[in-house]
TORGU-458571 format. One line per field, with one value per residue: residue number from 1; chain; z, x, y of N, C-alpha, C in turn. Coordinates in steps of 0.05 Angstrom, whole numbers, plus 32768, in hexadecimal, padded with zeros to 4 digits. Atoms other than C-alpha are relative to their C-alpha. Layout:
! residues N
resi <- (NUM/...)
chain <- (A/...)
n_w <- (Z/...)
n_u <- (X/...)
n_v <- (Y/...)
ca_w <- (Z/...)
ca_u <- (X/...)
ca_v <- (Y/...)
c_w <- (Z/...)
c_u <- (X/...)
c_v <- (Y/...)
***
This chain:
! residues 94
resi <- (1/2/3/4/5/6/7/8/9/10/11/12/13/14/15/16/17/18/19/20/21/22/23/24/25/26/27/28/29/30/31/32/33/34/35/36/37/38/39/40/41/42/43/44/45/46/47/48/49/50/51/52/53/54/55/56/57/58/59/60/61/62/63/64/65/66/67/68/69/70/71/72/73/74/75/76/77/78/79/80/81/82/83/84/85/86/87/88/89/90/91/92/93/94)
chain <- (A/A/A/A/A/A/A/A/A/A/A/A/A/A/A/A/A/A/A/A/A/A/A/A/A/A/A/A/A/A/A/A/A/A/A/A/A/A/A/A/A/A/A/A/A/A/A/A/A/A/A/A/A/A/A/A/A/A/A/A/A/A/A/A/A/A/A/A/A/A/A/A/A/A/A/A/A/A/A/A/A/A/A/A/A/A/A/A/A/A/A/A/A/A)
n_w <- (7FF9/7FFF/7FEA/800C/7FF2/8007/8001/801A/8003/8006/801C/8012/7FFF/8010/801D/8008/8001/8018/8019/7FFF/7FFD/7FE5/7FFC/800D/801D/8007/7FF9/8006/7FF3/7FF7/7FF5/7FF6/7FF8/8008/8000/7FF8/8012/8004/801B/7FFC/8019/7FFE/8019/7FFF/8015/801A/8000/7FED/7FF4/7FF1/7FF4/7FEE/7FEB/7FED/7FE6/7FEB/8005/800A/801A/8017/8012/801A/8003/801B/8005/8018/8004/7FFE/8019/7FFF/7FEF/7FE4/7FF8/7FFB/7FE8/7FE9/7FFA/7FF2/7FE8/7FF2/7FE6/7FEE/7FF9/7FEF/7FE6/7FF5/7FF8/7FE9/7FE9/7FF9/7FF5/7FE5/7FED/7FFA)
n_u <- (7FF2/8011/7FFD/8001/8012/7FFB/7FE4/7FF9/800C/801C/8001/7FFC/8018/8015/7FF8/8006/801E/8008/7FF9/800B/7FE9/7FF8/7FE3/7FF1/7FFF/7FF0/7FE4/7FF3/8012/7FF4/8014/7FF3/8011/7FF5/8014/801B/800A/7FF0/7FFB/7FFD/7FFA/7FFA/8004/800A/7FF2/8005/8005/7FF4/8015/7FF9/8019/7FFD/8014/7FFE/7FF8/8012/801B/7FFF/800D/7FEF/8001/7FF9/7FF6/7FF7/7FF4/7FF1/7FF7/7FE3/7FF4/7FF9/7FE8/8008/8010/7FED/7FF1/8012/8005/7FE9/7FF9/8018/8001/7FEF/800D/8017/7FF5/7FF5/8016/800D/7FEF/8003/801B/8001/7FF1/800F)
n_v <- (8018/8017/8013/801A/8012/801C/8009/800C/801B/7FFC/7FF6/8016/8010/7FF2/8003/801B/8001/7FF0/800F/801B/8013/8006/7FFD/8015/7FFB/7FE9/7FFF/7FE6/7FED/7FE7/7FEF/7FE8/7FEA/7FE6/7FEA/8009/8014/8018/8009/801D/800D/801C/8010/801C/800F/7FF5/7FE3/7FED/7FEF/7FE9/7FF6/7FE9/8002/7FEA/800B/7FF7/8009/801C/8000/8006/7FE9/8008/801B/8005/801A/8002/801B/8004/800B/801D/8005/7FFB/8017/8017/7FF8/8001/801C/800B/7FF1/7FF8/800D/7FF1/7FE7/8006/8007/7FE7/7FEF/800C/7FFB/7FE4/7FFC/800C/7FEF/7FE8)
ca_w <- (8503/84FA/8535/851E/8531/850C/8510/84D3/84E1/84E1/84A1/8480/8498/847A/8438/8436/8444/840D/83DA/83F1/8400/843D/845A/843C/83F6/83FA/83FD/83F3/8424/8430/845D/8466/8487/846A/847A/849A/8461/845E/841C/841B/83E5/83DC/83A7/839A/8369/832F/8344/8366/8394/83AD/83DD/8401/8444/8471/84B4/84DC/84BB/84A0/845D/841E/83F2/83B7/839D/8360/8344/830F/82F0/82FE/82C2/82B0/82D2/8311/8312/830E/8344/8372/836D/8386/83BA/83CF/8408/8426/8425/8442/847B/8486/8488/84B9/84E7/84E5/84F2/852D/854C/854A)
ca_u <- (70C1/70A3/7096/70A7/7070/7085/70C6/70EC/70D2/708A/7097/70B1/7074/7046/706D/7065/701A/7013/7035/7014/7057/7073/70BA/70CD/70C2/70EF/713A/716C/7142/7154/712B/7144/7126/712F/7106/70CC/70C6/70DC/70FA/70F1/7110/7111/7110/70EA/7100/70E4/70D8/70FB/70CE/70D5/70A2/709D/707A/706B/708D/7059/7017/702C/700D/702B/703C/7058/7068/7091/70A3/70D4/70E2/7127/7154/7168/71AC/718C/715A/7192/71B9/717C/7171/71B7/71BD/7175/717A/71B4/718E/714F/7178/719B/7159/713A/7176/7171/7126/7130/7163/7133)
ca_v <- (8335/82F0/82C4/827E/824F/8210/81EA/81D0/818A/81A4/81CB/818C/8165/819A/8197/814C/8152/8187/8159/8119/80F8/80D7/80D9/8096/80B1/80EE/80FA/8134/815B/81A4/81D1/8219/8255/829B/82D9/82B3/8281/8239/8224/81D8/81AE/8163/812C/80ED/80B8/80E1/8129/8164/818D/81D4/81F1/8234/8234/8270/8261/8287/8273/822E/8243/8224/825F/823A/81F5/81E2/819E/818B/8147/812B/811C/80D5/80DB/80F7/80BE/808A/80B0/80B5/806B/805D/8095/809F/806D/8093/80D5/80B4/8097/80DA/8100/80CE/80D6/8122/8120/80F1/8120/815A)
c_w <- (8002/8019/7FF5/8011/7FFA/7FFE/7FE4/7FFC/7FF9/7FE4/7FEC/8000/7FF0/7FE2/7FF6/7FFD/7FE7/7FE6/8000/8002/801D/8001/7FF2/7FE2/7FF8/800A/7FF6/800B/8009/8009/800C/8006/7FF9/8000/8007/7FED/8001/7FE2/8004/7FE5/8006/7FE6/8007/7FE9/7FE4/7FFF/8015/8009/800D/800A/8013/8014/8014/801C/8017/7FFC/7FF7/7FE4/7FEB/7FEC/7FE3/7FFF/7FE2/7FFF/7FE5/7FFC/8002/7FE5/8004/8012/801D/800B/8008/801A/8019/8008/800F/801A/8011/801C/8014/800A/8012/801C/800E/800A/8019/8019/800A/800D/801C/8015/8008/800D)
c_u <- (7FEC/8006/7FFD/7FEF/8007/801E/8006/7FF4/7FE2/7FFD/8003/7FE7/7FE9/8006/7FF9/7FE2/7FF6/8005/7FF5/8015/8004/801F/800F/8003/8013/801D/800C/7FEF/8010/7FEA/800E/7FEC/800D/7FE9/7FE4/7FF4/8013/8001/8007/8004/8005/7FFA/7FF2/800F/7FFD/7FFE/8011/7FE9/800D/7FE7/8008/7FE9/8005/8005/7FED/7FE4/7FFE/7FF3/8015/7FFC/8008/800B/8008/800C/800E/8009/801F/8009/8008/8017/7FF9/7FEF/8011/800F/7FEE/7FFB/8017/8006/7FE8/7FFE/8011/7FF2/7FE7/8009/800A/7FE9/7FF2/8010/7FFD/7FE5/7FFE/800F/7FF1/7FE7)
c_v <- (7FE9/7FF0/7FE4/7FED/7FE3/7FFB/7FF6/7FE5/8003/800B/7FEA/7FEE/800D/7FFE/7FE4/7FFC/800E/7FF0/7FE4/7FEB/7FFA/7FFF/7FEA/8004/8016/7FFD/801B/8017/8019/8013/8018/8015/801B/8014/7FF7/7FEB/7FE8/7FFA/7FE2/7FF3/7FE2/7FF2/7FE7/7FF2/800D/801E/800F/8012/8018/800D/8017/8000/8018/7FF4/8008/7FF4/7FE3/7FFE/7FF9/8017/7FF9/7FE4/7FFC/7FE4/8000/7FE3/7FFE/7FF5/7FE3/7FFA/8004/7FE9/7FE8/8006/7FFD/7FE4/7FF3/800F/8007/7FF4/800F/8019/7FFB/7FFA/801A/8012/7FF5/8004/801D/8005/7FF4/8010/8018/7FF9)
***
């Protein structure tokens, strides 16, 4: 059994550090915990990120990026602000 040492907010902060991004640059944030691993997904204006982080050791076990398609880029430019605001509200509550 894993003893969870880091919170979802800490996991997200580590993911941002690993990618060199800050909270203002990301949206559509999803951070889930399964079997001692955080599966962290988020988007920037041009890329989708998926990162796996060990919840006990804080070690990044994998990182994948994928370019967003043209339709997604246009959508992100119109909805990105909403997701950024939503994420900041959720982060402030925790």
